[in-house]
C-alpha positions as CSV (number, residue, x, y, z in Angstrom):
1,M,0.1,-0.1,-0.1
2,S,1.6,3.1,-0.9
3,N,1.6,6.4,1.3
4,I,-1.2,8.8,1.1
5,Y,0.9,11.8,3.0
6,R,3.6,11.1,0.6
7,Q,1.3,11.2,-2.5
8,F,-0.5,14.1,-1.7
9,F,3.1,16.3,-1.3
10,E,3.4,15.1,-4.6
11,L,0.8,17.0,-6.3
12,L,1.6,20.6,-4.4
13,P,4.1,22.6,-6.8
14,K,7.9,22.4,-6.3
15,R,9.5,25.4,-4.5
16,P,11.3,27.3,-7.3
17,L,15.2,28.5,-6.6
18,E,15.3,32.0,-7.3
19,V,18.4,34.5,-7.7
20,G,18.7,38.2,-6.2
21,D,20.6,40.6,-4.9
22,V,20.8,41.0,-1.0
23,A,19.7,45.1,-0.3
24,A,19.8,45.3,3.3
25,L,20.1,43.0,6.4
26,D,18.3,43.0,10.1
27,A,18.8,40.9,12.7
28,G,19.1,37.8,10.2
29,V,16.5,38.6,8.0
30,A,17.7,40.1,4.4
31,T,15.7,41.9,2.3
32,I,16.5,40.4,-1.3
33,T,15.5,42.4,-5.2
34,L,14.9,39.9,-7.5
35,P,15.7,40.4,-11.6
36,G,12.0,41.5,-12.5
37,G,12.1,44.1,-9.4
38,G,10.4,42.0,-6.7
39,V,11.3,42.5,-3.3
40,I,11.4,39.2,-0.7
41,Q,12.8,38.6,2.9
42,A,14.8,35.7,3.4
43,R,16.5,34.3,6.9
44,G,20.1,33.8,6.5
45,Q,23.8,34.8,6.1
46,A,24.5,37.0,3.8
47,T,26.5,40.4,3.2
48,A,24.4,43.7,1.5
49,G,25.2,43.7,-2.3
50,Q,25.7,39.9,-2.3
51,R,24.0,37.6,-4.8
52,V,22.4,35.0,-3.3
53,F,19.8,31.9,-4.3
54,V,17.0,32.0,-2.0
55,R,14.2,29.4,-2.1
56,D,11.3,29.0,0.4
57,G,12.5,32.2,2.6
58,L,15.9,30.8,3.2
59,I,19.0,31.7,1.8
60,E,20.6,29.0,0.4
61,G,23.9,30.1,-0.5
62,P,26.1,32.8,-2.7
63,A,25.6,33.4,-6.3
64,P,27.5,34.0,-9.2
65,S,27.4,37.5,-10.5
66,L,26.3,37.0,-14.2
67,T,24.6,39.8,-15.9
68,Y,20.7,38.9,-16.5
69,V,19.0,38.6,-19.6
70,E,15.4,38.0,-20.2
71,G,14.5,36.6,-23.2
72,E,10.7,36.0,-24.7
73,A,9.1,33.3,-25.9
């Protein structure tokens, strides 16, 4: 018999990995500006001006500082 709890979580969308620049820090919470102009807050270690990976409100680590390019489909 399969696990119904696991089946339920497989129905939920996966949490996206986002990248952004740390704009400000306050008590372990970073304000992060996303390339599209959005702003989010996340917990974790970072410094102001650093580019970081963020998933589900947590900073996962530093991201490379590459040029952002957006294309149309």
